[in-house]
TORPA-4810 file (N, C-alpha, C, O; in nm, 3 decimals):
<nodes>
NODE_1_2.621_-0.712_-1.933_2.525_-0.627_-2.004_2.385_-0.654_-1.952_2.349_-0.769_-1.924_M
NODE_2_2.305_-0.549_-1.939_2.167_-0.562_-1.893_2.076_-0.541_-2.013_2.084_-0.437_-2.079_I
NODE_3_1.990_-0.637_-2.041_1.901_-0.628_-2.155_1.758_-0.605_-2.109_1.707_-0.683_-2.028_L
NODE_4_1.691_-0.498_-2.157_1.552_-0.475_-2.117_1.459_-0.574_-2.183_1.480_-0.617_-2.296_P
NODE_5_1.356_-0.607_-2.110_1.252_-0.694_-2.165_1.120_-0.620_-2.151_1.088_-0.572_-2.042_I
NODE_6_1.045_-0.610_-2.257_0.919_-0.539_-2.252_0.822_-0.607_-2.155_0.803_-0.728_-2.163_E
NODE_7_0.761_-0.529_-2.062_0.662_-0.585_-1.973_0.532_-0.609_-2.050_0.492_-0.526_-2.132_G
NODE_8_0.467_-0.718_-2.025_0.343_-0.751_-2.095_0.231_-0.770_-1.995_0.250_-0.833_-1.890_K
NODE_9_0.112_-0.714_-2.028_-0.001_-0.724_-1.937_-0.120_-0.795_-2.002_-0.228_-0.799_-1.945_F
NODE_10_-0.099_-0.851_-2.124_-0.210_-0.915_-2.194_-0.213_-1.064_-2.169_-0.289_-1.136_-2.233_D
NODE_11_-0.130_-1.114_-2.076_-0.130_-1.255_-2.043_-0.247_-1.288_-1.953_-0.299_-1.201_-1.883_L
NODE_12_-0.287_-1.413_-1.953_-0.394_-1.460_-1.866_-0.346_-1.583_-1.792_-0.289_-1.675_-1.852_V
NODE_13_-0.368_-1.584_-1.659_-0.332_-1.700_-1.579_-0.182_-1.716_-1.563_-0.108_-1.620_-1.585_G
NODE_14_-0.135_-1.833_-1.526_-0.214_-1.956_-1.514_-0.305_-1.962_-1.391_-0.385_-2.054_-1.379_P
NODE_15_-0.293_-1.867_-1.298_-0.379_-1.867_-1.180_-0.434_-1.728_-1.156_-0.386_-1.631_-1.215_S
NODE_16_-0.535_-1.717_-1.070_-0.591_-1.587_-1.034_-0.485_-1.499_-0.970_-0.480_-1.379_-0.996_V
NODE_17_-0.399_-1.560_-0.886_-0.293_-1.483_-0.821_-0.202_-1.417_-0.923_-0.159_-1.303_-0.903_D
NODE_18_-0.171_-1.487_-1.032_-0.086_-1.429_-1.136_-0.152_-1.308_-1.200_-0.087_-1.207_-1.225_D
NODE_19_-0.284_-1.320_-1.227_-0.357_-1.208_-1.286_-0.361_-1.089_-1.191_-0.345_-0.974_-1.233_D
NODE_20_-0.382_-1.117_-1.061_-0.387_-1.009_-0.962_-0.252_-0.940_-0.953_-0.247_-0.817_-0.946_V
NODE_21_-0.143_-1.016_-0.951_-0.010_-0.955_-0.944_0.017_-0.865_-1.064_0.077_-0.759_-1.051_R
NODE_22_-0.027_-0.910_-1.182_-0.008_-0.826_-1.300_-0.091_-0.698_-1.290_-0.045_-0.590_-1.328_R
NODE_23_-0.214_-0.711_-1.237_-0.297_-0.593_-1.220_-0.236_-0.496_-1.119_-0.240_-0.374_-1.138_A
NODE_24_-0.177_-0.550_-1.012_-0.112_-0.466_-0.911_0.007_-0.394_-0.972_0.027_-0.275_-0.947_I
NODE_25_0.086_-0.465_-1.052_0.202_-0.404_-1.115_0.162_-0.291_-1.209_0.237_-0.195_-1.226_A
NODE_26_0.043_-0.303_-1.269_0.002_-0.202_-1.367_-0.073_-0.085_-1.303_-0.048_0.030_-1.339_R
NODE_27_-0.164_-0.114_-1.208_-0.250_-0.010_-1.154_-0.219_0.027_-1.010_-0.266_0.131_-0.962_Y
NODE_28_-0.142_-0.055_-0.939_-0.112_-0.029_-0.799_-0.210_-0.102_-0.708_-0.323_-0.128_-0.748_G
NODE_29_-0.167_-0.136_-0.584_-0.250_-0.218_-0.495_-0.379_-0.150_-0.450_-0.480_-0.218_-0.432_P
NODE_30_-0.378_-0.017_-0.431_-0.499_0.051_-0.384_-0.608_0.044_-0.489_-0.723_0.014_-0.457_V
NODE_31_-0.574_0.071_-0.616_-0.674_0.067_-0.723_-0.732_-0.073_-0.738_-0.852_-0.088_-0.761_A
NODE_32_-0.647_-0.175_-0.726_-0.695_-0.313_-0.737_-0.787_-0.348_-0.621_-0.891_-0.411_-0.641_V
NODE_33_-0.749_-0.307_-0.500_-0.831_-0.332_-0.381_-0.967_-0.267_-0.394_-1.070_-0.329_-0.365_K
NODE_34_-0.969_-0.141_-0.439_-1.095_-0.069_-0.454_-1.183_-0.134_-0.560_-1.304_-0.143_-0.545_E
NODE_35_-1.120_-0.179_-0.668_-1.196_-0.245_-0.774_-1.258_-0.375_-0.725_-1.374_-0.405_-0.755_S
NODE_36_-1.181_-0.452_-0.648_-1.233_-0.579_-0.593_-1.352_-0.551_-0.501_-1.453_-0.621_-0.506_I
NODE_37_-1.339_-0.447_-0.417_-1.449_-0.412_-0.326_-1.574_-0.373_-0.405_-1.685_-0.415_-0.373_N
NODE_38_-1.554_-0.290_-0.510_-1.669_-0.243_-0.588_-1.740_-0.358_-0.659_-1.863_-0.362_-0.667_R
NODE_39_-1.661_-0.451_-0.711_-1.718_-0.555_-0.796_-1.763_-0.679_-0.721_-1.823_-0.768_-0.781_N
NODE_40_-1.736_-0.687_-0.592_-1.780_-0.803_-0.514_-1.880_-0.766_-0.405_-1.939_-0.854_-0.342_T
NODE_41_-1.899_-0.636_-0.381_-1.993_-0.594_-0.276_-2.136_-0.603_-0.326_-2.167_-0.550_-0.433_R
NODE_42_-2.226_-0.670_-0.252_-2.366_-0.678_-0.294_-2.433_-0.541_-0.284_-2.414_-0.468_-0.186_P
NODE_43_-2.512_-0.506_-0.386_-2.581_-0.376_-0.388_-2.718_-0.392_-0.325_-2.815_-0.431_-0.391_A
NODE_44_-2.726_-0.362_-0.196_-2.855_-0.374_-0.127_-2.856_-0.280_-0.008_-2.751_-0.243_0.046_R
NODE_45_-2.976_-0.240_0.032_-2.990_-0.154_0.148_-2.945_-0.011_0.119_-2.904_0.021_0.007_G
NODE_46_-2.952_0.074_0.219_-2.913_0.213_0.206_-2.761_0.224_0.198_-2.688_0.162_0.276_R
NODE_47_-2.714_0.302_0.103_-2.570_0.319_0.087_-2.514_0.406_0.198_-2.565_0.516_0.221_R
NODE_48_-2.410_0.360_0.268_-2.356_0.438_0.378_-2.286_0.565_0.328_-2.236_0.569_0.216_P
NODE_49_-2.283_0.666_0.413_-2.214_0.790_0.380_-2.064_0.763_0.373_-2.007_0.700_0.462_L
NODE_50_-2.000_0.812_0.267_-1.856_0.795_0.252_-1.790_0.930_0.268_-1.799_1.016_0.181_T
NODE_51_-1.724_0.948_0.379_-1.661_1.077_0.410_-1.513_1.079_0.376_-1.452_1.186_0.375_D
NODE_52_-1.455_0.964_0.348_-1.311_0.958_0.329_-1.261_1.045_0.213_-1.155_1.106_0.227_W
NODE_53_-1.333_1.054_0.099_-1.282_1.142_-0.007_-1.268_1.287_0.039_-1.173_1.355_-0.001_P
NODE_54_-1.361_1.335_0.122_-1.353_1.471_0.172_-1.239_1.489_0.273_-1.196_1.601_0.300_E
NODE_55_-1.191_1.378_0.328_-1.081_1.383_0.424_-0.946_1.356_0.357_-0.846_1.334_0.425_L
NODE_56_-0.944_1.357_0.224_-0.822_1.324_0.151_-0.704_1.412_0.191_-0.595_1.361_0.216_R
NODE_57_-0.725_1.543_0.198_-0.614_1.633_0.232_-0.559_1.603_0.370_-0.438_1.607_0.392_E
NODE_58_-0.648_1.573_0.464_-0.605_1.539_0.600_-0.522_1.412_0.599_-0.416_1.405_0.661_V
NODE_59_-0.571_1.310_0.529_-0.502_1.181_0.526_-0.369_1.190_0.453_-0.272_1.125_0.494_L
NODE_60_-0.362_1.268_0.348_-0.235_1.285_0.276_-0.133_1.356_0.364_-0.015_1.320_0.366_E
NODE_61_-0.180_1.458_0.437_-0.090_1.529_0.529_-0.041_1.435_0.639_0.076_1.435_0.674_A
NODE_62_-0.133_1.354_0.692_-0.095_1.254_0.793_0.010_1.158_0.736_0.109_1.127_0.801_D
NODE_63_-0.015_1.113_0.612_0.075_1.014_0.549_0.215_1.072_0.529_0.314_1.003_0.556_A
NODE_64_0.224_1.194_0.484_0.355_1.255_0.460_0.430_1.279_0.592_0.551_1.263_0.600_R
NODE_65_0.354_1.316_0.694_0.419_1.333_0.825_0.468_1.199_0.877_0.578_1.190_0.933_E
NODE_66_0.388_1.094_0.859_0.428_0.960_0.903_0.551_0.912_0.827_0.643_0.856_0.886_W
NODE_67_0.552_0.934_0.695_0.667_0.893_0.614_0.794_0.968_0.653_0.904_0.916_0.637_L
NODE_68_0.777_1.090_0.703_0.892_1.170_0.747_0.939_1.130_0.886_1.036_1.187_0.937_A
NODE_69_0.871_1.034_0.948_0.911_0.987_1.080_0.835_1.052_1.194_0.867_1.029_1.311_G
NODE_70_0.734_1.134_1.162_0.657_1.202_1.265_0.539_1.119_1.313_0.518_1.006_1.270_G
NODE_71_0.462_1.179_1.404_0.343_1.113_1.459_0.222_1.203_1.435_0.188_1.285_1.521_D
NODE_72_0.156_1.188_1.320_0.042_1.275_1.289_-0.075_1.259_1.385_-0.155_1.352_1.402_P
NODE_73_-0.086_1.142_1.448_-0.198_1.118_1.538_-0.183_1.195_1.668_-0.280_1.219_1.740_F
NODE_74_-0.060_1.234_1.697_-0.033_1.319_1.812_-0.041_1.466_1.773_-0.082_1.551_1.853_H
NODE_75_-0.002_1.496_1.649_0.000_1.636_1.603_-0.140_1.695_1.593_-0.163_1.810_1.629_S
NODE_76_-0.235_1.614_1.544_-0.373_1.662_1.529_-0.469_1.559_1.586_-0.462_1.441_1.551_R
NODE_77_-0.557_1.604_1.672_-0.652_1.512_1.734_-0.767_1.483_1.639_-0.797_1.561_1.549_S
NODE_78_-0.832_1.369_1.662_-0.952_1.335_1.585_-1.061_1.440_1.607_-1.137_1.472_1.516_N
NODE_79_-1.067_1.491_1.727_-1.169_1.592_1.761_-1.151_1.717_1.675_-1.248_1.768_1.619_Y
NODE_80_-1.028_1.766_1.664_-1.006_1.889_1.587_-1.033_1.868_1.439_-1.086_1.957_1.373_S
NODE_81_-0.998_1.750_1.386_-1.025_1.720_1.245_-1.175_1.711_1.222_-1.227_1.765_1.124_I
NODE_82_-1.246_1.642_1.312_-1.390_1.626_1.299_-1.462_1.761_1.308_-1.558_1.784_1.235_A
NODE_83_-1.417_1.847_1.396_-1.479_1.979_1.410_-1.459_2.062_1.283_-1.553_2.126_1.235_K
NODE_84_-1.338_2.060_1.230_-1.310_2.134_1.107_-1.395_2.080_0.991_-1.447_2.157_0.911_D
NODE_85_-1.408_1.947_0.984_-1.490_1.885_0.880_-1.636_1.928_0.893_-1.699_1.967_0.795_F
NODE_86_-1.689_1.922_1.015_-1.829_1.958_1.037_-1.854_2.106_1.013_-1.962_2.144_0.969_A
NODE_87_-1.755_2.189_1.041_-1.769_2.332_1.012_-1.786_2.356_0.862_-1.862_2.444_0.821_D
NODE_88_-1.715_2.278_0.781_-1.720_2.295_0.636_-1.833_2.215_0.572_-1.885_2.253_0.467_K
NODE_89_-1.872_2.103_0.636_-1.976_2.014_0.582_-2.074_1.978_0.693_-2.075_1.863_0.739_N
NODE_90_-2.157_2.073_0.738_-2.242_2.046_0.855_-2.351_1.942_0.833_-2.395_1.878_0.928_P
NODE_91_-2.396_1.924_0.706_-2.503_1.828_0.682_-2.631_1.871_0.749_-2.658_1.991_0.763_G
NODE_92_-2.712_1.772_0.793_-2.837_1.804_0.861_-2.813_1.849_1.004_-2.895_1.921_1.062_H
NODE_93_-2.702_1.807_1.062_-2.673_1.837_1.202_-2.523_1.850_1.221_-2.449_1.753_1.202_S
NODE_94_-2.477_1.968_1.259_-2.334_1.988_1.283_-2.282_1.894_1.392_-2.179_1.830_1.372_H
NODE_95_-2.351_1.884_1.508_-2.302_1.790_1.612_-2.304_1.645_1.564_-2.213_1.568_1.596_P
NODE_96_-2.408_1.608_1.487_-2.417_1.471_1.439_-2.306_1.438_1.339_-2.247_1.330_1.344_G
NODE_97_-2.278_1.532_1.250_-2.169_1.512_1.154_-2.035_1.501_1.225_-1.953_1.415_1.192_T
NODE_98_-2.015_1.588_1.323_-1.889_1.587_1.397_-1.869_1.454_1.470_-1.759_1.399_1.469_M
NODE_99_-1.974_1.403_1.532_-1.963_1.275_1.602_-1.935_1.161_1.505_-1.857_1.072_1.534_K
NODE_100_-2.002_1.166_1.388_-1.982_1.059_1.289_-1.837_1.056_1.240_-1.776_0.950_1.231_R
NODE_101_-1.783_1.174_1.210_-1.645_1.182_1.160_-1.546_1.140_1.269_-1.451_1.067_1.242_I
NODE_102_-1.569_1.186_1.390_-1.478_1.151_1.499_-1.479_1.001_1.523_-1.375_0.942_1.553_E
NODE_103_-1.596_0.939_1.512_-1.606_0.795_1.532_-1.532_0.719_1.421_-1.463_0.621_1.448_R
NODE_104_-1.546_0.764_1.298_-1.476_0.699_1.187_-1.326_0.716_1.198_-1.250_0.623_1.171_K
NODE_105_-1.282_0.835_1.237_-1.139_0.858_1.253_-1.081_0.770_1.363_-0.971_0.716_1.349_L
NODE_106_-1.154_0.756_1.471_-1.107_0.673_1.581_-1.090_0.528_1.536_-0.999_0.458_1.581_A
NODE_107_-1.177_0.484_1.447_-1.174_0.346_1.402_-1.070_0.320_1.293_-1.004_0.217_1.293_K
NODE_108_-1.057_0.416_1.198_-0.979_0.385_1.078_-0.877_0.490_1.036_-0.814_0.476_0.931_K
NODE_109_-0.860_0.594_1.113_-0.766_0.698_1.068_-0.625_0.642_1.048_-0.559_0.672_0.948_R
NODE_110_-0.579_0.560_1.141_-0.444_0.506_1.129_-0.429_0.421_1.002_-0.333_0.436_0.927_E
NODE_111_-0.525_0.333_0.980_-0.517_0.245_0.865_-0.527_0.324_0.734_-0.451_0.297_0.640_F
NODE_112_-0.619_0.420_0.727_-0.634_0.500_0.606_-0.509_0.584_0.580_-0.470_0.604_0.465_M
NODE_113_-0.447_0.634_0.686_-0.322_0.709_0.672_-0.214_0.620_0.612_-0.140_0.663_0.523_T
NODE_114_-0.205_0.497_0.660_-0.105_0.403_0.607_-0.135_0.367_0.463_-0.043_0.346_0.384_L
NODE_115_-0.263_0.359_0.427_-0.301_0.334_0.288_-0.247_0.444_0.198_-0.189_0.418_0.093_M
NODE_116_-0.268_0.568_0.240_-0.216_0.681_0.163_-0.063_0.679_0.161_-0.001_0.710_0.059_Y
NODE_117_-0.003_0.643_0.272_0.144_0.641_0.281_0.203_0.542_0.181_0.301_0.573_0.115_A
NODE_118_0.144_0.422_0.169_0.200_0.325_0.075_0.176_0.369_-0.069_0.257_0.339_-0.157_Q
NODE_119_0.066_0.440_-0.096_0.040_0.489_-0.231_0.138_0.599_-0.269_0.199_0.596_-0.376_T
NODE_120_0.154_0.697_-0.179_0.244_0.810_-0.205_0.389_0.763_-0.219_0.463_0.812_-0.304_I
NODE_121_0.427_0.667_-0.136_0.567_0.624_-0.132_0.605_0.532_-0.247_0.724_0.508_-0.268_S
NODE_122_0.509_0.481_-0.321_0.539_0.386_-0.428_0.635_0.444_-0.531_0.730_0.378_-0.573_Y
NODE_123_0.611_0.569_-0.572_0.697_0.628_-0.673_0.769_0.753_-0.630_0.854_0.803_-0.703_G
NODE_124_0.736_0.804_-0.511_0.790_0.934_-0.471_0.884_0.934_-0.353_0.929_1.040_-0.310_G
NODE_125_0.915_0.817_-0.299_1.002_0.805_-0.182_1.098_0.688_-0.204_1.076_0.607_-0.293_Y
NODE_126_1.204_0.678_-0.123_1.291_0.560_-0.130_1.209_0.433_-0.108_1.111_0.432_-0.033_P
NODE_127_1.252_0.326_-0.173_1.175_0.200_-0.166_1.159_0.151_-0.022_1.060_0.084_0.009_Y
NODE_128_1.254_0.184_0.066_1.244_0.141_0.205_1.123_0.203_0.274_1.064_0.142_0.363_T
NODE_129_1.085_0.325_0.233_0.967_0.390_0.290_0.840_0.317_0.248_0.747_0.300_0.328_A
NODE_130_0.836_0.272_0.123_0.720_0.198_0.074_0.706_0.065_0.147_0.596_0.027_0.188_H
NODE_131_0.817_-0.006_0.163_0.814_-0.133_0.235_0.773_-0.111_0.380_0.696_-0.190_0.435_I
NODE_132_0.823_-0.005_0.441_0.785_0.027_0.579_0.633_0.050_0.590_0.571_0.005_0.686_R
NODE_133_0.575_0.120_0.493_0.431_0.145_0.494_0.352_0.015_0.478_0.253_-0.007_0.548_A
NODE_134_0.395_-0.070_0.385_0.326_-0.198_0.366_0.335_-0.285_0.491_0.238_-0.349_0.530_L
NODE_135_0.451_-0.285_0.553_0.469_-0.364_0.674_0.376_-0.314_0.784_0.317_-0.393_0.856_K
NODE_136_0.364_-0.181_0.797_0.276_-0.123_0.899_0.130_-0.157_0.872_0.054_-0.182_0.965_A
NODE_137_0.090_-0.159_0.744_-0.046_-0.198_0.709_-0.074_-0.341_0.752_-0.178_-0.369_0.812_I
NODE_138_0.019_-0.431_0.723_0.001_-0.571_0.760_-0.004_-0.589_0.911_-0.077_-0.676_0.960_C
NODE_139_0.070_-0.509_0.985_0.069_-0.519_1.131_-0.059_-0.461_1.190_-0.101_-0.500_1.299_E
NODE_140_-0.122_-0.369_1.117_-0.243_-0.303_1.165_-0.368_-0.379_1.125_-0.467_-0.381_1.199_T
NODE_141_-0.364_-0.442_1.008_-0.484_-0.504_0.952_-0.452_-0.639_0.890_-0.383_-0.646_0.788_N
NODE_142_-0.503_-0.747_0.952_-0.482_-0.879_0.891_-0.580_-0.896_0.776_-0.700_-0.914_0.797_F
NODE_143_-0.527_-0.891_0.657_-0.608_-0.905_0.537_-0.524_-0.985_0.437_-0.412_-0.945_0.406_D
NODE_144_-0.575_-1.096_0.386_-0.497_-1.176_0.291_-0.448_-1.096_0.172_-0.341_-1.123_0.118_P
NODE_145_-0.527_-0.995_0.130_-0.485_-0.913_0.016_-0.354_-0.842_0.046_-0.261_-0.847_-0.034_F
NODE_146_-0.348_-0.773_0.161_-0.227_-0.698_0.194_-0.110_-0.791_0.227_0.006_-0.758_0.203_W
NODE_147_-0.142_-0.907_0.283_-0.036_-1.006_0.305_0.025_-1.049_0.172_0.146_-1.069_0.162_A
NODE_148_-0.060_-1.064_0.069_-0.009_-1.104_-0.062_0.069_-0.991_-0.127_0.168_-1.015_-0.197_S
NODE_149_0.026_-0.866_-0.104_0.101_-0.752_-0.158_0.239_-0.744_-0.093_0.339_-0.718_-0.160_V
NODE_150_0.244_-0.766_0.038_0.372_-0.766_0.109_0.463_-0.877_0.056_0.582_-0.856_0.032_M
NODE_151_0.406_-0.993_0.039_0.483_-1.106_-0.012_0.533_-1.079_-0.153_0.648_-1.108_-0.186_D
NODE_152_0.447_-1.022_-0.236_0.485_-0.991_-0.373_0.595_-0.885_-0.377_0.685_-0.892_-0.460_D
NODE_153_0.588_-0.787_-0.286_0.690_-0.683_-0.280_0.825_-0.740_-0.239_0.929_-0.702_-0.293_S
NODE_154_0.823_-0.833_-0.143_0.947_-0.899_-0.105_1.006_-0.980_-0.221_1.128_-0.987_-0.238_N
NODE_155_0.919_-1.040_-0.300_0.966_-1.116_-0.417_1.028_-1.023_-0.519_1.127_-1.059_-0.584_K
NODE_156_0.971_-0.903_-0.535_1.031_-0.807_-0.627_1.171_-0.767_-0.580_1.264_-0.756_-0.660_R
NODE_157_1.186_-0.746_-0.450_1.318_-0.713_-0.396_1.416_-0.828_-0.417_1.532_-0.807_-0.451_L
NODE_158_1.366_-0.949_-0.397_1.452_-1.067_-0.418_1.491_-1.078_-0.565_1.606_-1.111_-0.596_A
NODE_159_1.396_-1.050_-0.656_1.426_-1.054_-0.799_1.531_-0.950_-0.835_1.623_-0.976_-0.912_D
NODE_160_1.517_-0.831_-0.777_1.615_-0.726_-0.803_1.754_-0.771_-0.756_1.852_-0.759_-0.830_Y
NODE_161_1.760_-0.825_-0.634_1.887_-0.869_-0.580_1.949_-0.979_-0.664_2.071_-0.982_-0.685_G
NODE_162_1.864_-1.070_-0.713_1.914_-1.180_-0.795_1.967_-1.130_-0.929_2.068_-1.180_-0.979_A
NODE_163_1.898_-1.033_-0.986_1.937_-0.985_-1.119_2.053_-0.886_-1.116_2.135_-0.883_-1.208_K
NODE_164_2.060_-0.805_-1.010_2.163_-0.701_-1.003_2.278_-0.738_-0.910_2.382_-0.672_-0.911_M
NODE_165_2.261_-0.844_-0.829_2.369_-0.888_-0.742_2.383_-0.810_-0.614_2.482_-0.828_-0.543_G
NODE_166_2.287_-0.724_-0.581_2.296_-0.644_-0.458_2.158_-0.588_-0.427_2.068_-0.594_-0.511_D
NODE_167_2.142_-0.532_-0.306_2.016_-0.466_-0.271_2.007_-0.335_-0.349_2.110_-0.283_-0.392_V
NODE_168_1.887_-0.281_-0.370_1.874_-0.156_-0.446_1.940_-0.039_-0.373_1.945_-0.038_-0.250_P
NODE_169_1.991_0.059_-0.447_2.042_0.181_-0.383_1.929_0.250_-0.306_1.813_0.242_-0.346_P
NODE_170_1.963_0.316_-0.197_1.861_0.373_-0.110_1.780_0.483_-0.176_1.669_0.513_-0.132_T
NODE_171_1.833_0.544_-0.282_1.759_0.653_-0.346_1.650_0.603_-0.440_1.565_0.681_-0.481_H
NODE_172_1.651_0.475_-0.475_1.553_0.423_-0.570_1.416_0.410_-0.506_1.404_0.368_-0.391_M
NODE_173_1.313_0.446_-0.582_1.177_0.423_-0.536_1.140_0.278_-0.560_1.207_0.207_-0.635_S
NODE_174_1.032_0.232_-0.495_0.991_0.094_-0.518_0.944_0.076_-0.662_0.962_-0.031_-0.720_F
NODE_175_0.885_0.179_-0.720_0.843_0.171_-0.861_0.962_0.143_-0.951_0.953_0.063_-1.043_K
NODE_176_1.075_0.208_-0.924_1.196_0.186_-1.003_1.253_0.046_-0.978_1.297_-0.022_-1.071_E
NODE_177_1.251_0.004_-0.852_1.299_-0.130_-0.819_1.215_-0.235_-0.891_1.268_-0.330_-0.948_V
NODE_178_1.084_-0.217_-0.889_0.993_-0.311_-0.953_1.016_-0.317_-1.103_1.012_-0.424_-1.163_E
NODE_179_1.040_-0.202_-1.164_1.065_-0.200_-1.309_1.189_-0.282_-1.342_1.188_-0.362_-1.436_Y
NODE_180_1.296_-0.263_-1.267_1.418_-0.338_-1.291_1.393_-0.487_-1.269_1.438_-0.571_-1.348_V
NODE_181_1.321_-0.521_-1.160_1.296_-0.661_-1.128_1.217_-0.732_-1.238_1.238_-0.850_-1.264_A
NODE_182_1.124_-0.659_-1.302_1.038_-0.719_-1.403_1.105_-0.720_-1.541_1.091_-0.816_-1.617_I
NODE_183_1.177_-0.612_-1.573_1.220_-0.590_-1.711_1.368_-0.614_-1.737_1.415_-0.586_-1.848_N
NODE_184_1.442_-0.664_-1.640_1.585_-0.685_-1.658_1.618_-0.834_-1.651_1.567_-0.905_-1.564_T
NODE_185_1.703_-0.879_-1.741_1.748_-1.018_-1.735_1.862_-1.028_-1.635_1.920_-0.927_-1.595_V
NODE_186_1.893_-1.150_-1.595_2.001_-1.172_-1.499_2.135_-1.124_-1.554_2.170_-1.151_-1.670_L
NODE_187_2.210_-1.053_-1.471_2.348_-1.020_-1.505_2.437_-1.135_-1.459_2.394_-1.220_-1.381_T
NODE_188_2.560_-1.137_-1.507_2.652_-1.240_-1.461_2.674_-1.230_-1.312_2.685_-1.331_-1.243_L
NODE_189_2.680_-1.106_-1.262_2.695_-1.085_-1.117_2.576_-1.138_-1.041_2.588_-1.190_-0.930_R
NODE_190_2.458_-1.124_-1.103_2.336_-1.166_-1.036_2.318_-1.315_-1.029_2.244_-1.364_-0.943_G
NODE_191_2.382_-1.390_-1.117_2.368_-1.535_-1.115_2.414_-1.593_-0.981_2.351_-1.684_-0.928_L
NODE_192_2.524_-1.539_-0.927_2.571_-1.586_-0.797_2.475_-1.548_-0.687_2.454_-1.625_-0.594_G
NODE_193_2.416_-1.428_-0.697_2.320_-1.384_-0.596_2.195_-1.471_-0.598_2.136_-1.498_-0.493_A
NODE_194_2.154_-1.515_-0.717_2.037_-1.601_-0.728_2.057_-1.731_-0.652_1.965_-1.778_-0.585_L
NODE_195_2.175_-1.789_-0.661_2.204_-1.911_-0.588_2.196_-1.889_-0.438_2.147_-1.974_-0.364_D
NODE_196_2.244_-1.773_-0.392_2.243_-1.744_-0.248_2.103_-1.718_-0.196_2.072_-1.748_-0.081_R
NODE_197_2.016_-1.662_-0.282_1.882_-1.624_-0.238_1.777_-1.730_-0.266_1.662_-1.715_-0.225_Q
NODE_198_1.814_-1.835_-0.335_1.717_-1.936_-0.377_1.637_-1.989_-0.257_1.694_-2.025_-0.154_K
NODE_199_1.506_-1.991_-0.274_1.419_-2.043_-0.168_1.376_-1.938_-0.069_1.297_-1.968_0.020_G
NODE_200_1.425_-1.814_-0.080_1.389_-1.710_0.016_1.292_-1.612_-0.047_1.319_-1.560_-0.156_S
NODE_201_1.179_-1.586_0.020_1.086_-1.485_-0.027_1.096_-1.358_0.055_1.024_-1.262_0.029_V
NODE_202_1.184_-1.356_0.154_1.198_-1.239_0.240_1.346_-1.216_0.273_1.384_-1.220_0.390_D
NODE_203_1.429_-1.192_0.170_1.573_-1.186_0.193_1.618_-1.065_0.271_1.730_-1.061_0.321_P
NODE_204_1.531_-0.963_0.284_1.571_-0.841_0.352_1.504_-0.827_0.490_1.510_-0.721_0.552_F
NODE_205_1.441_-0.935_0.538_1.382_-0.933_0.672_1.262_-0.843_0.684_1.244_-0.778_0.786_G
NODE_206_1.179_-0.838_0.580_1.068_-0.745_0.578_0.934_-0.808_0.617_0.834_-0.737_0.626_M
NODE_207_0.930_-0.939_0.639_0.802_-1.005_0.665_0.740_-0.954_0.793_0.810_-0.910_0.884_A
NODE_208_0.605_-0.959_0.799_0.534_-0.902_0.913_0.444_-1.006_0.978_0.407_-1.106_0.916_S
NODE_209_0.409_-0.981_1.105_0.305_-1.056_1.172_0.175_-0.979_1.156_0.175_-0.857_1.172_N
NODE_210_0.065_-1.048_1.125_-0.062_-0.981_1.101_-0.155_-1.011_1.219_-0.172_-1.127_1.257_H
NODE_211_-0.215_-0.905_1.275_-0.286_-0.927_1.400_-0.431_-0.881_1.401_-0.513_-0.940_1.471_T
NODE_212_-0.466_-0.776_1.324_-0.596_-0.714_1.341_-0.670_-0.708_1.211_-0.609_-0.687_1.107_T
NODE_213_-0.802_-0.726_1.212_-0.883_-0.717_1.092_-0.968_-0.592_1.100_-1.036_-0.568_1.200_S
NODE_214_-0.965_-0.509_0.991_-1.043_-0.386_0.986_-1.116_-0.383_0.854_-1.054_-0.404_0.750_I
NODE_215_-1.247_-0.357_0.855_-1.325_-0.348_0.733_-1.304_-0.211_0.669_-1.280_-0.113_0.739_S
NODE_216_-1.314_-0.204_0.536_-1.301_-0.077_0.465_-1.437_-0.020_0.428_-1.442_0.080_0.357_L
NODE_217_-1.544_-0.079_0.471_-1.675_-0.037_0.424_-1.734_0.079_0.502_-1.826_0.145_0.453_Q
NODE_218_-1.685_0.106_0.625_-1.746_0.211_0.706_-1.698_0.348_0.664_-1.740_0.448_0.722_D
</nodes>
């Protein structure tokens, strides 16, 4: 028999990592990351132009194509996206706006696309797609935050395997897997799986090597 356990978010500690994991489980990693950036960034100097919200439709389209196994960076060039953006939002200078957007896309389009991909895939795609997106983020950008999200996601998968005695069905989203991992007690079948998985934080071979650092402020 599987008994549900109510998830609780009013706990504190015992460490900052525990609080962050609870916040991620409740609001998602992107919202937590953005909140950390907002609340730790010093407010000084001229605020840089933020074009990414206006590029949301482009990035979402890129993310869905990537999740489907395509190559959005080949399908649409940075130049064509920047030109379309400048046509709609010329600012003080159409050529200047176009160059600014093209420069930002060249620097961060891939990473921002992967950010959208992991957000979209959390509840709307098979859990393997979400893990694939997180792994790609870690391979693209060495950031302790995303490394911890990847590690935490692997732990959720391990918890699911321990409690249910098998890997999740391929149709389940990561959101569904996480709910079961958090809110389900061990089944008798899962007790044996727990012994086999003990000591492993990456039972499904999902760990990544992290190589590159990219700032989110530009």
